[in-house]
Biopython code that builds the backbone (N, CA, C, O; Angstrom):
import numpy as np
from Bio.PDB.StructureBuilder import StructureBuilder

atoms = [
    (1, "MET", "N", (-74.381, 15.474, -18.887)),
    (1, "MET", "CA", (-74.247, 14.124, -18.376)),
    (1, "MET", "C", (-75.546, 13.644, -17.725)),
    (1, "MET", "O", (-75.924, 12.484, -17.885)),
    (2, "THR", "N", (-76.222, 14.514, -17.002)),
    (2, "THR", "CA", (-77.464, 14.116, -16.331)),
    (2, "THR", "C", (-78.575, 13.815, -17.327)),
    (2, "THR", "O", (-79.459, 13.008, -17.041)),
    (3, "ILE", "N", (-78.541, 14.457, -18.496)),
    (3, "ILE", "CA", (-79.555, 14.167, -19.518)),
    (3, "ILE", "C", (-79.369, 12.757, -20.043)),
    (3, "ILE", "O", (-80.355, 12.058, -20.278)),
    (4, "ALA", "N", (-78.150, 12.324, -20.231)),
    (4, "ALA", "CA", (-77.868, 10.981, -20.713)),
    (4, "ALA", "C", (-78.322, 9.939, -19.697)),
    (4, "ALA", "O", (-78.850, 8.898, -20.087)),
    (5, "ILE", "N", (-78.132, 10.192, -18.417)),
    (5, "ILE", "CA", (-78.563, 9.255, -17.372)),
    (5, "ILE", "C", (-80.084, 9.177, -17.344)),
    (5, "ILE", "O", (-80.648, 8.092, -17.200)),
    (6, "LYS", "N", (-80.753, 10.329, -17.483)),
    (6, "LYS", "CA", (-82.215, 10.328, -17.507)),
    (6, "LYS", "C", (-82.739, 9.556, -18.712)),
    (6, "LYS", "O", (-83.711, 8.808, -18.594)),
    (7, "ASP", "N", (-82.108, 9.729, -19.861)),
    (7, "ASP", "CA", (-82.517, 9.011, -21.061)),
    (7, "ASP", "C", (-82.300, 7.508, -20.898)),
    (7, "ASP", "O", (-83.139, 6.706, -21.307)),
    (8, "LEU", "N", (-81.183, 7.139, -20.307)),
    (8, "LEU", "CA", (-80.879, 5.732, -20.086)),
    (8, "LEU", "C", (-81.883, 5.110, -19.115)),
    (8, "LEU", "O", (-82.380, 4.010, -19.354)),
    (9, "LEU", "N", (-82.181, 5.815, -18.020)),
    (9, "LEU", "CA", (-83.167, 5.306, -17.062)),
    (9, "LEU", "C", (-84.549, 5.195, -17.702)),
    (9, "LEU", "O", (-85.272, 4.231, -17.451)),
    (10, "SER", "N", (-84.912, 6.155, -18.511)),
    (10, "SER", "CA", (-86.192, 6.120, -19.211)),
    (10, "SER", "C", (-86.262, 4.916, -20.145)),
    (10, "SER", "O", (-87.296, 4.254, -20.225)),
    (11, "LEU", "N", (-85.185, 4.632, -20.842)),
    (11, "LEU", "CA", (-85.114, 3.486, -21.738)),
    (11, "LEU", "C", (-85.232, 2.172, -20.974)),
    (11, "LEU", "O", (-85.956, 1.269, -21.392)),
    (12, "VAL", "N", (-84.520, 2.068, -19.852)),
    (12, "VAL", "CA", (-84.561, 0.843, -19.044)),
    (12, "VAL", "C", (-85.969, 0.622, -18.484)),
    (12, "VAL", "O", (-86.485, -0.494, -18.545)),
    (13, "PHE", "N", (-86.596, 1.671, -17.939)),
    (13, "PHE", "CA", (-87.956, 1.523, -17.394)),
    (13, "PHE", "C", (-88.962, 1.182, -18.493)),
    (13, "PHE", "O", (-89.887, 0.406, -18.256)),
    (14, "SER", "N", (-88.798, 1.740, -19.673)),
    (14, "SER", "CA", (-89.687, 1.414, -20.784)),
    (14, "SER", "C", (-89.542, -0.051, -21.179)),
    (14, "SER", "O", (-90.535, -0.737, -21.417)),
    (15, "PHE", "N", (-88.310, -0.523, -21.246)),
    (15, "PHE", "CA", (-88.044, -1.916, -21.593)),
    (15, "PHE", "C", (-88.629, -2.859, -20.543)),
    (15, "PHE", "O", (-89.259, -3.857, -20.895)),
    (16, "VAL", "N", (-88.431, -2.560, -19.271)),
    (16, "VAL", "CA", (-88.987, -3.383, -18.185)),
    (16, "VAL", "C", (-90.517, -3.356, -18.248)),
    (16, "VAL", "O", (-91.157, -4.384, -18.027)),
    (17, "GLY", "N", (-91.104, -2.211, -18.542)),
    (17, "GLY", "CA", (-92.557, -2.101, -18.657)),
    (17, "GLY", "C", (-93.107, -2.947, -19.786)),
    (17, "GLY", "O", (-94.145, -3.589, -19.626)),
    (18, "ILE", "N", (-92.430, -2.960, -20.928)),
    (18, "ILE", "CA", (-92.872, -3.767, -22.064)),
    (18, "ILE", "C", (-92.783, -5.248, -21.728)),
    (18, "ILE", "O", (-93.700, -6.006, -22.045)),
    (19, "ILE", "N", (-91.699, -5.671, -21.093)),
    (19, "ILE", "CA", (-91.549, -7.079, -20.687)),
    (19, "ILE", "C", (-92.673, -7.457, -19.712)),
    (19, "ILE", "O", (-93.257, -8.535, -19.825)),
    (20, "PHE", "N", (-92.969, -6.578, -18.764)),
    (20, "PHE", "CA", (-94.028, -6.832, -17.789)),
    (20, "PHE", "C", (-95.379, -6.976, -18.488)),
    (20, "PHE", "O", (-96.152, -7.870, -18.146)),
    (21, "ILE", "N", (-95.672, -6.127, -19.442)),
    (21, "ILE", "CA", (-96.943, -6.198, -20.181)),
    (21, "ILE", "C", (-97.017, -7.483, -20.997)),
    (21, "ILE", "O", (-98.086, -8.086, -21.088)),
    (22, "LEU", "N", (-95.912, -7.914, -21.591)),
    (22, "LEU", "CA", (-95.904, -9.176, -22.338)),
    (22, "LEU", "C", (-96.209, -10.368, -21.430)),
    (22, "LEU", "O", (-96.988, -11.246, -21.802)),
    (23, "PHE", "N", (-95.604, -10.402, -20.250)),
    (23, "PHE", "CA", (-95.877, -11.485, -19.310)),
    (23, "PHE", "C", (-97.335, -11.455, -18.845)),
    (23, "PHE", "O", (-97.975, -12.502, -18.755)),
    (24, "LEU", "N", (-97.862, -10.265, -18.551)),
    (24, "LEU", "CA", (-99.267, -10.152, -18.153)),
    (24, "LEU", "C", (-100.200, -10.636, -19.266)),
    (24, "LEU", "O", (-101.185, -11.327, -19.005)),
    (25, "THR", "N", (-99.885, -10.274, -20.484)),
    (25, "THR", "CA", (-100.697, -10.689, -21.629)),
    (25, "THR", "C", (-100.659, -12.207, -21.794)),
    (25, "THR", "O", (-101.699, -12.832, -21.999)),
    (26, "TYR", "N", (-99.484, -12.795, -21.707)),
    (26, "TYR", "CA", (-99.346, -14.243, -21.862)),
    (26, "TYR", "C", (-100.136, -14.995, -20.798)),
    (26, "TYR", "O", (-100.935, -15.874, -21.123)),
    (27, "TYR", "N", (-99.919, -14.658, -19.532)),
    (27, "TYR", "CA", (-100.607, -15.378, -18.467)),
    (27, "TYR", "C", (-102.089, -15.021, -18.398)),
    (27, "TYR", "O", (-102.898, -15.851, -17.987)),
    (28, "GLY", "N", (-102.457, -13.813, -18.789)),
    (28, "GLY", "CA", (-103.864, -13.426, -18.821)),
    (28, "GLY", "C", (-104.638, -14.199, -19.872)),
    (28, "GLY", "O", (-105.752, -14.651, -19.607)),
    (29, "THR", "N", (-104.069, -14.361, -21.061)),
    (29, "THR", "CA", (-104.753, -15.125, -22.107)),
    (29, "THR", "C", (-104.801, -16.603, -21.760)),
    (29, "THR", "O", (-105.767, -17.290, -22.094)),
    (30, "LYS", "N", (-103.773, -17.094, -21.098)),
    (30, "LYS", "CA", (-103.778, -18.492, -20.658)),
    (30, "LYS", "C", (-104.903, -18.725, -19.644)),
    (30, "LYS", "O", (-105.608, -19.732, -19.714)),
    (31, "TRP", "N", (-105.063, -17.803, -18.716)),
    (31, "TRP", "CA", (-106.114, -17.894, -17.700)),
    (31, "TRP", "C", (-107.492, -17.778, -18.345)),
    (31, "TRP", "O", (-108.407, -18.527, -18.001)),
    (32, "LEU", "N", (-107.640, -16.840, -19.281)),
    (32, "LEU", "CA", (-108.929, -16.660, -19.950)),
    (32, "LEU", "C", (-109.317, -17.873, -20.789)),
    (32, "LEU", "O", (-110.493, -18.235, -20.843)),
    (33, "SER", "N", (-108.347, -18.501, -21.441)),
    (33, "SER", "CA", (-108.665, -19.671, -22.259)),
    (33, "SER", "C", (-109.163, -20.830, -21.401)),
    (33, "SER", "O", (-110.046, -21.577, -21.823)),
    (34, "LYS", "N", (-108.611, -20.982, -20.216)),
    (34, "LYS", "CA", (-109.097, -22.028, -19.311)),
    (34, "LYS", "C", (-110.524, -21.735, -18.873)),
    (34, "LYS", "O", (-111.349, -22.646, -18.810)),
    (35, "LYS", "N", (-110.826, -20.480, -18.570)),
    (35, "LYS", "CA", (-112.181, -20.099, -18.152)),
    (35, "LYS", "C", (-113.163, -20.253, -19.291)),
    (35, "LYS", "O", (-114.286, -20.706, -19.071)),
    (36, "ALA", "N", (-112.773, -19.891, -20.505)),
    (36, "ALA", "CA", (-113.666, -19.981, -21.665)),
    (36, "ALA", "C", (-113.973, -21.429, -22.006)),
    (36, "ALA", "O", (-115.114, -21.749, -22.338)),
    (37, "ASN", "N", (-112.987, -22.312, -21.934)),
    (37, "ASN", "CA", (-113.213, -23.730, -22.220)),
    (37, "ASN", "C", (-114.141, -24.348, -21.186)),
    (37, "ASN", "O", (-114.916, -25.248, -21.510)),
    (38, "PHE", "N", (-114.073, -23.883, -19.961)),
    (38, "PHE", "CA", (-114.923, -24.430, -18.911)),
    (38, "PHE", "C", (-116.377, -24.055, -19.135)),
    (38, "PHE", "O", (-117.263, -24.882, -18.921)),
    (39, "THR", "N", (-116.643, -22.829, -19.561)),
    (39, "THR", "CA", (-118.017, -22.367, -19.710)),
    (39, "THR", "C", (-118.675, -22.890, -20.974)),
    (39, "THR", "O", (-119.904, -22.915, -21.045)),
    (40, "VAL", "N", (-117.908, -23.309, -21.980)),
    (40, "VAL", "CA", (-118.473, -23.751, -23.245)),
    (40, "VAL", "C", (-118.694, -25.261, -23.273)),
    (40, "VAL", "O", (-119.279, -25.767, -24.231)),
    (41, "SER", "N", (-118.257, -25.976, -22.282)),
    (41, "SER", "CA", (-118.363, -27.424, -22.306)),
    (41, "SER", "C", (-119.823, -27.867, -22.174)),
    (41, "SER", "O", (-120.660, -27.170, -21.600)),
    (42, "SER", "N", (-120.092, -29.044, -22.724)),
    (42, "SER", "CA", (-121.436, -29.600, -22.707)),
    (42, "SER", "C", (-121.366, -31.060, -22.273)),
    (42, "SER", "O", (-120.357, -31.736, -22.471)),
    (43, "GLN", "N", (-122.435, -31.519, -21.691)),
    (43, "GLN", "CA", (-122.460, -32.902, -21.204)),
    (43, "GLN", "C", (-122.732, -33.896, -22.333)),
    (43, "GLN", "O", (-122.228, -35.018, -22.290)),
    (44, "TYR", "N", (-123.522, -33.507, -23.347)),
    (44, "TYR", "CA", (-123.941, -34.447, -24.377)),
    (44, "TYR", "C", (-123.403, -34.144, -25.766)),
    (44, "TYR", "O", (-123.478, -34.998, -26.650)),
    (45, "ILE", "N", (-122.866, -32.959, -25.978)),
    (45, "ILE", "CA", (-122.387, -32.574, -27.303)),
    (45, "ILE", "C", (-120.910, -32.198, -27.209)),
    (45, "ILE", "O", (-120.503, -31.453, -26.317)),
    (46, "ASN", "N", (-120.106, -32.728, -28.152)),
    (46, "ASN", "CA", (-118.674, -32.457, -28.166)),
    (46, "ASN", "C", (-118.228, -32.250, -29.611)),
    (46, "ASN", "O", (-118.515, -33.085, -30.469)),
    (47, "ILE", "N", (-117.529, -31.147, -29.891)),
    (47, "ILE", "CA", (-116.948, -30.945, -31.217)),
    (47, "ILE", "C", (-115.610, -31.669, -31.232)),
    (47, "ILE", "O", (-114.666, -31.275, -30.547)),
    (48, "VAL", "N", (-115.543, -32.734, -32.024)),
    (48, "VAL", "CA", (-114.352, -33.575, -32.083)),
    (48, "VAL", "C", (-113.266, -32.907, -32.921)),
    (48, "VAL", "O", (-112.100, -32.876, -32.528)),
    (49, "ASP", "N", (-113.657, -32.370, -34.083)),
    (49, "ASP", "CA", (-112.694, -31.737, -34.967)),
    (49, "ASP", "C", (-113.432, -30.757, -35.861)),
    (49, "ASP", "O", (-114.630, -30.909, -36.100)),
    (50, "ARG", "N", (-112.716, -29.747, -36.357)),
    (50, "ARG", "CA", (-113.305, -28.800, -37.299)),
    (50, "ARG", "C", (-112.212, -28.245, -38.186)),
    (50, "ARG", "O", (-111.036, -28.207, -37.824)),
    (51, "ILE", "N", (-112.643, -27.814, -39.366)),
    (51, "ILE", "CA", (-111.709, -27.232, -40.321)),
    (51, "ILE", "C", (-112.396, -26.033, -40.975)),
    (51, "ILE", "O", (-113.588, -26.069, -41.277)),
    (52, "VAL", "N", (-111.621, -24.978, -41.185)),
    (52, "VAL", "CA", (-112.134, -23.765, -41.810)),
    (52, "VAL", "C", (-112.026, -23.923, -43.321)),
    (52, "VAL", "O", (-110.958, -24.231, -43.849)),
    (53, "LEU", "N", (-113.147, -23.707, -44.013)),
    (53, "LEU", "CA", (-113.153, -23.789, -45.470)),
    (53, "LEU", "C", (-113.080, -22.412, -46.124)),
    (53, "LEU", "O", (-112.619, -22.281, -47.259)),
    (54, "GLY", "N", (-113.521, -21.422, -45.428)),
    (54, "GLY", "CA", (-113.520, -20.053, -45.934)),
    (54, "GLY", "C", (-113.980, -19.152, -44.808)),
    (54, "GLY", "O", (-114.101, -19.581, -43.661)),
    (55, "GLN", "N", (-114.235, -17.894, -45.150)),
    (55, "GLN", "CA", (-114.682, -16.964, -44.119)),
    (55, "GLN", "C", (-116.056, -17.390, -43.623)),
    (55, "GLN", "O", (-117.020, -17.420, -44.387)),
    (56, "ASN", "N", (-116.138, -17.720, -42.338)),
    (56, "ASN", "CA", (-117.378, -18.142, -41.674)),
    (56, "ASN", "C", (-117.977, -19.410, -42.274)),
    (56, "ASN", "O", (-119.198, -19.569, -42.282)),
    (57, "LYS", "N", (-117.139, -20.312, -42.775)),
    (57, "LYS", "CA", (-117.593, -21.596, -43.315)),
    (57, "LYS", "C", (-116.712, -22.700, -42.758)),
    (57, "LYS", "O", (-115.488, -22.649, -42.876)),
    (58, "TYR", "N", (-117.339, -23.693, -42.153)),
    (58, "TYR", "CA", (-116.601, -24.752, -41.469)),
    (58, "TYR", "C", (-117.198, -26.112, -41.787)),
    (58, "TYR", "O", (-118.376, -26.225, -42.127)),
    (59, "LEU", "N", (-116.374, -27.138, -41.671)),
    (59, "LEU", "CA", (-116.824, -28.515, -41.568)),
    (59, "LEU", "C", (-116.459, -28.968, -40.167)),
    (59, "LEU", "O", (-115.373, -28.663, -39.675)),
    (60, "ALA", "N", (-117.360, -29.694, -39.524)),
    (60, "ALA", "CA", (-117.087, -30.136, -38.156)),
    (60, "ALA", "C", (-117.566, -31.562, -37.968)),
    (60, "ALA", "O", (-118.582, -31.975, -38.528)),
    (61, "ILE", "N", (-116.822, -32.301, -37.176)),
    (61, "ILE", "CA", (-117.259, -33.620, -36.717)),
    (61, "ILE", "C", (-117.709, -33.438, -35.281)),
    (61, "ILE", "O", (-116.948, -32.990, -34.424)),
    (62, "VAL", "N", (-118.966, -33.797, -35.032)),
    (62, "VAL", "CA", (-119.583, -33.564, -33.733)),
    (62, "VAL", "C", (-120.066, -34.889, -33.160)),
    (62, "VAL", "O", (-120.660, -35.711, -33.858)),
    (63, "GLU", "N", (-119.794, -35.075, -31.863)),
    (63, "GLU", "CA", (-120.293, -36.255, -31.152)),
    (63, "GLU", "C", (-121.518, -35.834, -30.342)),
    (63, "GLU", "O", (-121.445, -34.944, -29.494)),
    (64, "ILE", "N", (-122.642, -36.490, -30.619)),
    (64, "ILE", "CA", (-123.880, -36.238, -29.878)),
    (64, "ILE", "C", (-124.380, -37.576, -29.372)),
    (64, "ILE", "O", (-124.768, -38.442, -30.157)),
    (65, "THR", "N", (-124.369, -37.743, -28.062)),
    (65, "THR", "CA", (-124.769, -38.988, -27.382)),
    (65, "THR", "C", (-124.166, -40.225, -28.054)),
    (65, "THR", "O", (-124.880, -41.147, -28.450)),
    (66, "ASN", "N", (-122.837, -40.221, -28.172)),
    (66, "ASN", "CA", (-122.044, -41.334, -28.696)),
    (66, "ASN", "C", (-122.280, -41.648, -30.166)),
    (66, "ASN", "O", (-121.934, -42.740, -30.617)),
    (67, "LYS", "N", (-122.855, -40.731, -30.920)),
    (67, "LYS", "CA", (-122.966, -40.849, -32.374)),
    (67, "LYS", "C", (-122.229, -39.662, -32.981)),
    (67, "LYS", "O", (-122.244, -38.559, -32.435)),
    (68, "TYR", "N", (-121.585, -39.906, -34.119)),
    (68, "TYR", "CA", (-120.786, -38.880, -34.760)),
    (68, "TYR", "C", (-121.461, -38.394, -36.038)),
    (68, "TYR", "O", (-122.016, -39.183, -36.802)),
    (69, "TYR", "N", (-121.404, -37.072, -36.256)),
    (69, "TYR", "CA", (-122.028, -36.450, -37.414)),
    (69, "TYR", "C", (-121.037, -35.503, -38.072)),
    (69, "TYR", "O", (-120.239, -34.857, -37.393)),
    (70, "LEU", "N", (-121.094, -35.424, -39.412)),
    (70, "LEU", "CA", (-120.335, -34.436, -40.166)),
    (70, "LEU", "C", (-121.279, -33.275, -40.451)),
    (70, "LEU", "O", (-122.314, -33.456, -41.092)),
    (71, "LEU", "N", (-120.924, -32.076, -39.973)),
    (71, "LEU", "CA", (-121.772, -30.902, -40.111)),
    (71, "LEU", "C", (-121.103, -29.865, -41.001)),
    (71, "LEU", "O", (-119.880, -29.726, -41.022)),
    (72, "SER", "N", (-121.947, -29.137, -41.740)),
    (72, "SER", "CA", (-121.465, -27.934, -42.423)),
    (72, "SER", "C", (-122.037, -26.743, -41.668)),
    (72, "SER", "O", (-123.230, -26.699, -41.372)),
    (73, "ILE", "N", (-121.179, -25.785, -41.363)),
    (73, "ILE", "CA", (-121.578, -24.641, -40.543)),
    (73, "ILE", "C", (-121.257, -23.363, -41.310)),
    (73, "ILE", "O", (-120.117, -23.142, -41.720)),
    (74, "THR", "N", (-122.279, -22.520, -41.500)),
    (74, "THR", "CA", (-122.109, -21.204, -42.109)),
    (74, "THR", "C", (-122.812, -20.189, -41.220)),
    (74, "THR", "O", (-123.385, -20.547, -40.191)),
    (75, "ASP", "N", (-122.765, -18.912, -41.623)),
    (75, "ASP", "CA", (-123.475, -17.883, -40.867)),
    (75, "ASP", "C", (-124.983, -18.098, -40.901)),
    (75, "ASP", "O", (-125.680, -17.797, -39.933)),
    (76, "GLU", "N", (-125.479, -18.617, -42.012)),
    (76, "GLU", "CA", (-126.919, -18.756, -42.188)),
    (76, "GLU", "C", (-127.488, -20.071, -41.666)),
    (76, "GLU", "O", (-128.655, -20.121, -41.277)),
    (77, "SER", "N", (-126.680, -21.145, -41.651)),
    (77, "SER", "CA", (-127.259, -22.448, -41.299)),
    (77, "SER", "C", (-126.216, -23.424, -40.786)),
    (77, "SER", "O", (-125.009, -23.233, -40.933)),
    (78, "ILE", "N", (-126.738, -24.474, -40.179)),
    (78, "ILE", "CA", (-125.946, -25.632, -39.775)),
    (78, "ILE", "C", (-126.670, -26.850, -40.315)),
    (78, "ILE", "O", (-127.840, -27.067, -40.002)),
    (79, "ASN", "N", (-125.979, -27.657, -41.132)),
    (79, "ASN", "CA", (-126.608, -28.815, -41.773)),
    (79, "ASN", "C", (-125.835, -30.079, -41.456)),
    (79, "ASN", "O", (-124.605, -30.076, -41.399)),
    (80, "ILE", "N", (-126.575, -31.165, -41.249)),
    (80, "ILE", "CA", (-125.954, -32.482, -41.089)),
    (80, "ILE", "C", (-125.698, -33.022, -42.482)),
    (80, "ILE", "O", (-126.633, -33.232, -43.255)),
    (81, "ILE", "N", (-124.442, -33.244, -42.801)),
    (81, "ILE", "CA", (-124.099, -33.799, -44.114)),
    (81, "ILE", "C", (-124.253, -35.310, -44.083)),
    (81, "ILE", "O", (-124.819, -35.913, -44.995)),
    (82, "LYS", "N", (-123.735, -35.914, -43.009)),
    (82, "LYS", "CA", (-123.756, -37.375, -42.948)),
    (82, "LYS", "C", (-123.570, -37.838, -41.510)),
    (82, "LYS", "O", (-122.852, -37.206, -40.736)),
    (83, "GLU", "N", (-124.216, -38.940, -41.157)),
    (83, "GLU", "CA", (-123.935, -39.590, -39.882)),
    (83, "GLU", "C", (-122.766, -40.534, -40.119)),
    (83, "GLU", "O", (-122.796, -41.342, -41.047)),
    (84, "LEU", "N", (-121.747, -40.436, -39.291)),
    (84, "LEU", "CA", (-120.537, -41.239, -39.448)),
    (84, "LEU", "C", (-120.660, -42.490, -38.579)),
    (84, "LEU", "O", (-120.417, -42.445, -37.373)),
    (85, "ASP", "N", (-121.036, -43.596, -39.200)),
    (85, "ASP", "CA", (-121.307, -44.820, -38.454)),
    (85, "ASP", "C", (-120.044, -45.484, -37.908)),
    (85, "ASP", "O", (-120.016, -45.909, -36.754)),
    (86, "ASP", "N", (-119.009, -45.573, -38.728)),
    (86, "ASP", "CA", (-117.797, -46.295, -38.336)),
    (86, "ASP", "C", (-116.662, -45.359, -37.938)),
    (86, "ASP", "O", (-115.493, -45.710, -38.098)),
    (87, "PHE", "N", (-116.983, -44.182, -37.426)),
    (87, "PHE", "CA", (-115.951, -43.203, -37.079)),
    (87, "PHE", "C", (-115.308, -43.558, -35.747)),
    (87, "PHE", "O", (-115.991, -43.881, -34.775)),
    (88, "LYS", "N", (-113.971, -43.490, -35.722)),
    (88, "LYS", "CA", (-113.220, -43.732, -34.485)),
    (88, "LYS", "C", (-112.239, -42.584, -34.301)),
    (88, "LYS", "O", (-111.593, -42.145, -35.253)),
    (89, "ILE", "N", (-112.135, -42.110, -33.082)),
    (89, "ILE", "CA", (-111.230, -41.005, -32.772)),
    (89, "ILE", "C", (-109.809, -41.529, -32.676)),
    (89, "ILE", "O", (-109.552, -42.545, -32.031)),
    (90, "LYS", "N", (-108.872, -40.813, -33.336)),
    (90, "LYS", "CA", (-107.457, -41.159, -33.211)),
    (90, "LYS", "C", (-106.987, -40.755, -31.819)),
    (90, "LYS", "O", (-107.451, -39.749, -31.283)),
    (91, "PRO", "N", (-106.084, -41.514, -31.231)),
    (91, "PRO", "CA", (-105.539, -41.080, -29.938)),
    (91, "PRO", "C", (-104.753, -39.788, -30.105)),
    (91, "PRO", "O", (-104.024, -39.610, -31.081)),
    (92, "LYS", "N", (-104.913, -38.891, -29.140)),
    (92, "LYS", "CA", (-104.225, -37.608, -29.203)),
    (92, "LYS", "C", (-102.747, -37.796, -28.961)),
    (92, "LYS", "O", (-102.330, -38.591, -28.119)),
    (93, "GLU", "N", (-101.953, -37.040, -29.725)),
    (93, "GLU", "CA", (-100.512, -37.050, -29.507)),
    (93, "GLU", "C", (-100.215, -36.186, -28.298)),
    (93, "GLU", "O", (-100.869, -35.168, -28.074)),
    (94, "ASN", "N", (-99.252, -36.586, -27.541)),
    (94, "ASN", "CA", (-98.880, -35.845, -26.330)),
    (94, "ASN", "C", (-97.966, -34.688, -26.697)),
    (94, "ASN", "O", (-96.745, -34.839, -26.718)),
    (95, "ILE", "N", (-98.555, -33.536, -26.986)),
    (95, "ILE", "CA", (-97.772, -32.352, -27.323)),
    (95, "ILE", "C", (-98.003, -31.328, -26.228)),
    (95, "ILE", "O", (-99.139, -30.952, -25.937)),
    (96, "ASN", "N", (-96.929, -30.891, -25.638)),
    (96, "ASN", "CA", (-97.017, -29.858, -24.621)),
    (96, "ASN", "C", (-97.013, -28.516, -25.334)),
    (96, "ASN", "O", (-95.974, -28.068, -25.818)),
    (97, "GLN", "N", (-98.176, -27.872, -25.400)),
    (97, "GLN", "CA", (-98.302, -26.631, -26.154)),
    (97, "GLN", "C", (-97.490, -25.512, -25.526)),
    (97, "GLN", "O", (-97.002, -24.640, -26.245)),
    (98, "ASP", "N", (-97.331, -25.507, -24.223)),
    (98, "ASP", "CA", (-96.524, -24.474, -23.585)),
    (98, "ASP", "C", (-95.079, -24.556, -24.050)),
    (98, "ASP", "O", (-94.459, -23.527, -24.318)),
    (99, "MET", "N", (-94.534, -25.763, -24.149)),
    (99, "MET", "CA", (-93.166, -25.923, -24.588)),
    (99, "MET", "C", (-93.026, -25.517, -26.059)),
    (99, "MET", "O", (-92.025, -24.910, -26.442)),
    (100, "GLU", "N", (-94.022, -25.850, -26.877)),
    (100, "GLU", "CA", (-93.970, -25.471, -28.277)),
    (100, "GLU", "C", (-93.939, -23.953, -28.404)),
    (100, "GLU", "O", (-93.196, -23.414, -29.224)),
    (101, "PHE", "N", (-94.740, -23.261, -27.600)),
    (101, "PHE", "CA", (-94.746, -21.801, -27.625)),
    (101, "PHE", "C", (-93.387, -21.254, -27.198)),
    (101, "PHE", "O", (-92.867, -20.323, -27.813)),
    (102, "LYS", "N", (-92.821, -21.826, -26.155)),
    (102, "LYS", "CA", (-91.530, -21.346, -25.673)),
    (102, "LYS", "C", (-90.435, -21.552, -26.713)),
    (102, "LYS", "O", (-89.578, -20.686, -26.888)),
    (103, "LYS", "N", (-90.457, -22.698, -27.411)),
    (103, "LYS", "CA", (-89.459, -22.946, -28.446)),
    (103, "LYS", "C", (-89.620, -21.953, -29.594)),
    (103, "LYS", "O", (-88.637, -21.399, -30.085)),
    (104, "LEU", "N", (-90.860, -21.733, -30.017)),
    (104, "LEU", "CA", (-91.121, -20.799, -31.100)),
    (104, "LEU", "C", (-90.725, -19.382, -30.709)),
    (104, "LEU", "O", (-90.129, -18.659, -31.507)),
    (105, "PHE", "N", (-91.050, -18.989, -29.497)),
    (105, "PHE", "CA", (-90.716, -17.650, -29.020)),
    (105, "PHE", "C", (-89.205, -17.448, -28.949)),
    (105, "PHE", "O", (-88.698, -16.388, -29.318)),
    (106, "SER", "N", (-88.489, -18.465, -28.476)),
    (106, "SER", "CA", (-87.035, -18.329, -28.386)),
    (106, "SER", "C", (-86.394, -18.283, -29.769)),
    (106, "SER", "O", (-85.389, -17.596, -29.952)),
    (107, "LYS", "N", (-86.956, -19.004, -30.754)),
    (107, "LYS", "CA", (-86.438, -18.922, -32.122)),
    (107, "LYS", "C", (-86.609, -17.519, -32.677)),
    (107, "LYS", "O", (-85.710, -16.981, -33.324)),
    (108, "ILE", "N", (-87.767, -16.934, -32.420)),
    (108, "ILE", "CA", (-88.041, -15.577, -32.917)),
    (108, "ILE", "C", (-87.119, -14.573, -32.247)),
    (108, "ILE", "O", (-86.611, -13.660, -32.897)),
    (109, "MET", "N", (-86.902, -14.741, -30.950)),
    (109, "MET", "CA", (-86.048, -13.788, -30.216)),
    (109, "MET", "C", (-84.586, -13.881, -30.664)),
    (109, "MET", "O", (-83.863, -12.887, -30.601)),
    (110, "LYS", "N", (-84.137, -15.064, -31.118)),
    (110, "LYS", "CA", (-82.757, -15.228, -31.578)),
    (110, "LYS", "C", (-82.515, -14.469, -32.869)),
    (110, "LYS", "O", (-81.404, -13.999, -33.117)),
    (111, "LYS", "N", (-83.555, -14.344, -33.699)),
    (111, "LYS", "CA", (-83.420, -13.630, -34.980)),
    (111, "LYS", "C", (-83.436, -12.185, -34.710)),
    (111, "LYS", "O", (-83.335, -11.382, -35.639)),
]
sb = StructureBuilder()
sb.init_structure("model")
sb.init_model(0)
sb.init_chain("A")
sb.init_seg("    ")
for serial, (resi, resn, name, xyz) in enumerate(atoms, 1):
    if name == "N":
        sb.init_residue(resn, " ", resi, " ")
    sb.init_atom(name, np.array(xyz, "f"), 0.0, 1.0, " ", f" {name:<3s}", serial, name[0])
structure = sb.get_structure()
């Protein structure tokens, strides 16, 4: 009987430990992302949008002193494809990313 209790306690502590590590990981990455975004910001240059075309190949729209440029970015080079004269930024949709994560996580946990 005592072996079963020890096994049960071991299982419960393992489960609590895993939950604790998941919470630490979630809040740790959230904290790190805020710190990383702060250190990478620039006063005159802003990446408005980017899309991945392949491994280490991107297209990006960059704002430099209120002018917009379409750039191609690879491991070897960065090239200006075109200056975008009539480019206007779409207003951002109000999406709460934390809520989206919570909804997705709860869907996964239900399965």
